[in-house]
MARMIBA-345039 format. One line per 3 residues: number of its first residue (from 1); their letters; for each residue y, x, z of C-alpha. Coordinates in steps of 0.5 Angstrom, whole numbers. Each point is the difference from the previous one (the first is absolute). Example, Ala and Ser with C-alpha at 12.3 -4.5 7.8 and 13.67 -1.06 7.14 Angstrom:
! residues 2
1 = as = -9:25:16; 7:2:-2
//
This chain:
! residues 598
1 = mnp = -35:-45:37; 0:8:1; 4:3:-5
4 = apl = -5:4:-5; 2:7:-1; 1:2:-8
7 = apr = -4:6:2; -4:5:-5; -6:-3:3
10 = ars = 2:-7:-1; 2:2:-8; -7:2:-1
13 = aal = -3:-6:3; 5:-5:-4; -2:4:-6
16 = rrm = -8:-1:1; 2:-8:2; 3:0:-7
19 = qtq = -5:3:-4; -6:-4:3; 3:-7:2
22 = qld = 2:-5:-5; 7:-2:2; 4:-6:0
25 = vlv = 6:3:-2; 2:7:-2; 8:2:0
28 = igg = 2:6:-5; 6:3:3; 2:2:7
31 = gvv = 8:-1:0; 3:-6:4; -3:-6:-4
34 = gcg = -7:3:-1; 0:2:7; 3:-7:2
37 = aal = -6:-4:-5; -5:4:4; 2:-2:7
40 = daa = 1:-7:-3; -7:-1:-3; -3:3:6
43 = trg = 3:-5:5; -3:-5:-4; -7:2:1
46 = lsv = -1:3:-7; -3:7:-1; 5:5:-2
49 = glv = 1:7:-3; 6:3:-2; 1:7:-4
52 = ear = 6:4:-1; 0:6:-5; 5:4:4
55 = dfa = 2:-1:7; 2:-7:3; 7:-1:-2
58 = sgt = 1:6:-4; 3:-4:-6; 6:-5:1
61 = ssr = -2:-2:7; 2:6:3; 7:1:-4
64 = ssk = 4:-6:1; 6:-1:4; -3:-1:6
67 = lih = 3:-7:1; -4:-7:1; 6:-4:-2
70 = ggl = 1:-7:-3; 4:3:-6; 7:-2:1
73 = ryl = 2:2:-8; -5:-5:-2; 4:-6:3
76 = emm = 5:2:-5; -5:-1:-5; -2:-7:2
79 = dfr = -7:2:2; 0:-4:6; -8:-1:1
82 = lva = -1:8:0; 6:1:5; -3:-6:4
85 = eal = -7:3:0; 2:7:1; 4:-2:6
88 = ker = -6:-4:3; -4:7:-1; 5:4:3
91 = gll = 0:-4:7; -8:-1:0; 0:8:0
94 = mqr = 5:1:5; -2:-5:5; -8:-1:-1
97 = lap = -3:5:-5; 3:7:1; 5:0:5
100 = hlv = -2:7:2; 2:2:-8; 5:-5:-2
103 = rpv = 7:0:4; 7:-3:-2; 5:5:-3
106 = pfl = 8:-2:-1; 4:1:-6; 7:0:-2
109 = ypl = 2:-4:-7; 7:3:-1; 5:-5:-3
112 = tgr = 5:3:-5; 3:-6:-2; 4:-5:4
115 = awe = -1:-7:2; -4:-2:-6; -5:5:1
118 = rfy = -1:-1:7; -1:-7:-1; -5:1:-6
121 = agt = -4:6:4; 0:-4:7; -3:-6:-3
124 = gva = -6:4:-3; -1:3:7; 1:-6:4
127 = myd = -5:-3:-5; -5:6:1; 0:-1:8
130 = ama = -1:-8:-1; -6:1:-5; -3:5:5
133 = kas = 1:-5:6; -3:-6:-4; -6:5:-1
136 = gyg = -2:-1:7; 0:7:1; 8:2:0
139 = dgm = 1:-1:7; -1:8:2; 5:2:-5
142 = prh = 8:1:2; 5:-4:-4; 5:2:-5
145 = rhl = 7:2:2; 6:1:-4; 4:6:2
148 = trr = 7:3:-2; 1:7:-3; 1:3:7
151 = gar = -6:-4:3; -4:3:-6; 2:7:0
154 = raf = -1:0:8; -7:-2:-2; 0:5:-6
157 = psl = 5:5:1; -2:4:-6; 2:-5:-5
160 = rkd = 7:1:-3; 6:-4:2; 1:-2:-7
163 = alv = -7:-2:-2; 0:-7:3; 5:-5:3
166 = gai = -5:-3:5; -8:-1:0; -6:-4:2
169 = ryy = -5:2:5; -7:-3:-1; -7:2:2
172 = daq = -6:1:-4; -7:4:2; -3:7:-1
175 = vdd = -7:3:0; -3:6:-1; -4:-2:-7
178 = arh = -5:5:0; -2:-1:7; 0:-8:0
181 = tmf = -5:1:-7; -5:4:4; 1:-5:6
184 = lar = -2:-5:-5; -6:4:-2; -2:1:7
187 = taa = 0:-7:2; -4:-2:-6; -5:5:2
190 = tyg = 0:-3:7; -2:-7:-3; -6:3:-4
193 = aav = 3:3:-6; -3:6:-3; 6:4:-2
196 = asr = 0:7:-3; 6:4:-3; -1:6:-5
199 = trv = -5:-5:-4; 2:-1:-7; -2:-6:-5
202 = lgl = -3:3:-6; -1:-7:-4; -2:-7:2
205 = vke = -7:-3:-1; -1:-6:-4; -6:-4:-1
208 = ser = 1:-5:-6; 8:-1:0; 0:0:8
211 = vvg = 2:6:4; -5:1:6; 2:7:3
214 = aev = 3:7:-2; -3:7:-1; 4:5:5
217 = vdl = 0:7:2; 1:3:6; 5:5:-1
220 = etg = -2:4:6; -7:2:-3; 0:-3:-7
223 = rrf = -6:-5:2; 0:-6:-5; -2:-7:2
226 = tir = 0:-7:-2; 4:-5:5; -3:-7:-1
229 = aaq = 5:-6:1; 0:-7:-1; 8:0:-1
232 = vin = 4:7:-1; 8:0:1; 4:4:-4
235 = atg = 6:2:5; 2:7:-3; 7:-1:-1
238 = vwt = 3:4:-6; -7:1:-2; -1:-7:-1
241 = det = -1:0:-8; -4:6:0; -5:-3:5
244 = qam = 0:-6:-3; -2:3:-7; -6:3:3
247 = are = -2:-8:-1; 1:1:-7; 4:-6:0
250 = rgq = 8:-1:-1; 3:-3:7; 4:-6:0
253 = frv = 6:5:2; 3:7:0; 3:4:5
256 = ras = 6:5:-1; 1:5:5; 7:1:2
259 = kgi = 2:7:4; 4:0:6; 2:6:4
262 = hlv = 2:2:7; 4:5:3; -1:2:8
265 = vpr = 6:4:3; 1:1:8; 3:-5:4
268 = dri = 6:5:2; 2:0:-7; 2:-7:0
271 = rge = 4:-3:6; -3:-8:1; -4:-4:5
274 = tgl = -2:-5:-6; -3:0:-7; 5:-1:-6
277 = ilr = -2:-5:-6; 5:2:-6; 1:-3:-7
280 = tek = -1:5:-6; 0:-2:-7; -7:0:-1
283 = svl = -3:-3:6; 1:1:8; 0:7:4
286 = fvi = -2:0:7; 2:5:6; -6:-1:5
289 = pwk = 0:3:7; -7:3:0; -1:4:7
292 = rhw = 4:6:0; 1:-1:-8; 3:-4:-5
295 = iig = -4:-3:-6; 5:-1:-6; -2:-4:-6
298 = ttd = -2:-2:-5; 0:0:-7; -3:-5:-5
301 = tdw = -2:3:-7; -6:-1:-5; -5:5:1
304 = als = -6:1:-5; -2:7:2; -5:2:5
307 = kdh = -2:-5:5; -4:5:4; 6:3:3
310 = paa = 7:-2:-2; 5:5:0; 8:0:2
313 = ssr = 4:4:-5; 7:3:1; 3:-6:-3
316 = did = -3:-5:5; 2:4:6; 7:1:-3
319 = yvl = 1:-7:-1; -2:-2:7; 5:5:3
322 = gev = 5:-2:-4; -1:-8:2; 0:1:7
325 = nev = 6:5:0; 4:-5:-3; 1:-3:7
328 = lev = -1:6:5; 6:4:3; -4:7:0
331 = plt = -4:0:-7; -8:2:0; -2:6:-4
334 = rdd = -7:2:-2; 0:5:6; 0:-6:4
337 = veg = -6:-3:-3; -7:1:4; -5:-4:-4
340 = vfa = 0:-4:-6; -6:-5:-2; -1:-4:-6
343 = glr = -4:-6:-1; -2:-5:-5; 1:-8:0
346 = pll = -5:-4:-3; 4:-5:-4; -2:-6:-4
349 = age = 2:2:-7; 5:-5:-3; 5:0:-6
352 = daa = 6:3:4; 1:8:-1; 3:1:7
355 = tsk = -6:1:5; 5:-2:5; -1:-7:-3
358 = lsr = -7:-1:-1; -4:-5:5; -1:2:7
361 = eha = -5:-6:0; -8:2:0; -5:-3:-4
364 = vah = -7:-1:0; -5:-1:-5; -8:-1:-1
367 = svp = 0:1:-8; -7:3:0; -5:-3:5
370 = glv = -1:4:6; 6:4:-1; 7:-2:4
373 = vva = 6:4:-2; 6:-1:5; 7:4:-2
376 = ggk = 7:0:1; 3:-2:7; 4:4:5
379 = ytt = -3:3:6; 3:-5:5; -5:-5:-3
382 = yrv = -6:4:0; -4:-5:4; 2:-6:-4
385 = maa = -2:4:-7; -7:2:4; -1:-8:2
388 = dav = 1:-2:-7; -5:5:-3; -5:-2:5
391 = dea = 1:-7:-1; -1:1:-8; -7:4:2
394 = vhg = -2:-5:4; 0:-5:-5; -5:4:-4
397 = let = -4:2:6; -2:-7:3; -4:-2:-5
400 = vlg = -4:6:1; 0:0:7; -2:-7:0
403 = rrv = 5:-2:6; 7:-1:1; 4:7:2
406 = gac = 6:-1:5; 7:0:-1; 4:6:1
409 = vte = 1:2:8; 5:6:-1; 6:-4:3
412 = tvp = -3:1:6; -4:6:0; 4:6:3
415 = lvg = -1:7:-2; -4:5:4; 5:3:5
418 = adg = 4:-7:1; -4:-3:6; 3:3:6
421 = yqa = 6:3:-3; 5:-3:4; -3:1:6
424 = lwn = -1:7:-1; 7:1:-2; 2:-3:6
427 = qrr = -4:5:4; 2:6:-4; 3:4:6
430 = tla = -7:-1:3; -3:3:-6; 4:6:0
433 = ars = -1:1:7; -8:0:-1; 0:4:-6
436 = gla = 5:5:2; 4:-1:-7; 8:-2:0
439 = vnr = 2:-7:0; 3:1:-7; -7:3:-2
442 = veh = -4:-6:2; 5:-5:-3; -1:4:-7
445 = llq = -7:-1:1; 0:-7:2; 4:-2:-7
448 = ryg = -5:4:-4; -6:-2:3; 1:-7:4
451 = slv = -5:-1:5; -5:5:-3; 5:5:4
454 = lev = -6:0:5; -4:3:-5; 5:6:-2
457 = ldl = 1:1:8; -8:1:1; 0:5:-5
460 = vaa = 6:4:4; -4:-1:6; -6:3:-3
463 = epe = 4:6:-3; 7:1:4; 3:5:-6
466 = lae = 0:-6:-5; 6:-3:4; 4:6:-2
469 = plp = 5:-1:-6; -2:2:-7; 2:7:-2
472 = gae = 5:-1:-6; 1:-8:1; 1:-1:7
475 = dyl = 2:-7:0; -8:-1:0; -5:2:5
478 = kve = -7:4:-2; -4:-6:2; 3:-4:-6
481 = avy = -3:4:-5; -7:0:3; 0:-7:1
484 = avt = 2:-1:-7; -6:3:-2; -5:-3:6
487 = heg = 3:-7:0; 4:-1:-6; -4:2:-6
490 = arh = 4:6:-3; -4:4:-4; 4:6:-2
493 = ldd = 6:4:3; 5:-4:-5; -2:-6:3
496 = vlt = 2:2:7; 6:3:-2; 3:-5:-5
499 = rrl = -3:-7:2; -3:0:7; 6:4:3
502 = ris = 6:1:-5; 2:7:1; 0:1:-8
505 = fet = 7:-3:0; 2:0:7; 1:8:0
508 = fdr = 5:4:-5; -7:5:-1; -4:-7:-2
511 = gva = -5:2:5; -1:7:-2; 0:3:6
514 = aap = -4:-5:4; -6:0:-6; -4:6:3
517 = yva = 0:-3:7; -2:-7:-2; -5:3:-4
520 = elv = -3:4:6; 0:-6:4; -4:-5:-4
523 = rgh = -5:5:-4; -5:0:6; 0:-8:-1
526 = lhw = -1:0:-7; -5:6:0; 5:4:-5
529 = daa = -2:8:0; 5:5:-1; 0:0:-7
532 = qte = 1:-8:0; 6:1:5; 3:5:-4
535 = rev = 0:-5:-6; 3:-6:3; 6:5:3
538 = qhy = 1:3:-7; -1:-7:-4; 6:-3:5
541 = lkr = 4:6:-1; -1:-1:-8; 2:-7:1
544 = vea = 6:1:3; 2:5:-5; -1:-4:-6
547 = ere = 4:-6:3; 6:5:2; -1:2:-7
550 = sqr = 0:-7:-3; 6:-2:4; 4:6:-4
553 = qpd = -2:-3:-7; 6:-4:-4; -4:-6:-2
556 = dlt = -7:-4:1; -4:4:-5; 1:7:3
559 = ada = 0:-2:7; -7:-4:-2; -2:7:-3
562 = ark = 2:4:6; -4:-5:5; -6:1:-4
565 = gap = 0:7:2; -4:-1:6; -6:-4:-1
568 = dvv = -4:-5:6; -4:4:5; -5:-5:-2
571 = pvs = 0:-1:-7; 0:-8:-2; -1:1:-8
574 = qda = -6:4:-1; -5:0:-6; -7:-2:0
577 = etl = -2:8:0; 4:2:6; -3:-6:4
580 = etm = -7:2:-2; 1:7:2; 3:-2:7
583 = dag = -6:-5:1; -6:5:-2; 4:5:5
586 = dgs = 1:-4:6; -7:-3:4; 4:-3:5
589 = gig = 1:-7:-3; 3:-6:2; -4:0:6
592 = sde = 2:7:3; 5:1:6; 6:0:-4
595 = get = 1:7:1; 1:1:-8; 5:4:-3
598 = t = 3:0:-7
//
């Protein structure tokens, strides 16, 4: 199938469809589970709509540790089923579903004890490998190896000599979570789903006791309308309880938010060829290679403040630096930190006060007729969560449709960009010669776009200046910013710098220098005038300053207050009077050419 672009016109068409057609399934939430559910339902032959209040993956799904993993620590908790499930999904993603986005990454597990620890940890890692192989999708992953202290320090020279007596090297996988989630949305659109970001649900529509749709607002124009659907899936993550409350019914489970923060430092600050997994008093800490950087995290603390933009405090940053410096020869300092990002895990609420001990299992409920709720889980098992949610929706659909609905097929449906990826990787030198780009640039593009790289190179062929590095963020090309808005659904400068590209945490200035250049590159494609272009840049600069200020605050309360100093470029929470004013003052409406501005 030809990949459907998430273009401005496509969003307009999707909004028209959702307004005028009765859908089988409406999915609320454009995170990894919501996008996965939209893809699952569409590939079963159902008519599907997906709405997201902000940008795809703008919440938890862009702020993870960027790992696709079985969860080695869950073996210690005796949660064998979860580990086996996650390892199967890891293999599926690497081998079939998204080989262009998911790839192996090695880790060292330092040993600090003697024979007993090597036996204990070695048994666990051997079981991890065996379970991966038993899943049927473990052949592409290298097996673990035991290393002496000298061997471990050869692989990771920055390790202090007294920090270990040896190590075990094992493998997991890595992904750019925000891009993967966007690819899910684009694949769902390719299979016929109507997909729209910046579309907020104001309330659920009920007839008698049944949910039959949702009242929504297009946040770009203020237009409000009703989407009718036989089944609605609530996949809003940490906002699950708030969305559930729109049905005026108490849900069968509660979701609790746990904050995790990550630091990003340049690759040259730590000498190592692998990642690290370190035990801490509260959980585990990962040191993860990420292109020309390291990602270090995470924390695991209860969070009861603003869910829109969780803030990292000075205390959080000091904690992560303190833990990693326990094992490094040359300690990291605040000056080494390029970027910081914080996210919230949606955990199923339990009795234990420590969020690190709450369940990473997921749950699906159908407590209100017409409304399916899915919550919990972990990024790696998004596909299983999505399938379970759609299975539950199908139970209520088949009577309405008067026919059987097919079973889940997403185990065999690659994401757009996967088909032909390996062949193009083998041809990367030919692509480089044909396009005039360096081979390493083509490799970079292939690992971000897969076989869709041909669309990117077509833009370069049409406008050769787009092959130039992006000022202020030379790891990226100008064409990538343009492609983000023409094909990948980015609506605003923040979408491009933070999620389509990762400039917001991969540069010391957090993307400030690149912001005006990117705004100029994309303004024509999004029909911005000079005033809107300036608003986009100023919003981004204010967001960066608010985040920096929050990271100077001593605790969560003050950090949250500081982060609130920069509002969203498109306010998500708007009162009825504001929406009516927008509605009356904008005649473009849903059927416009999507050139609207805020």
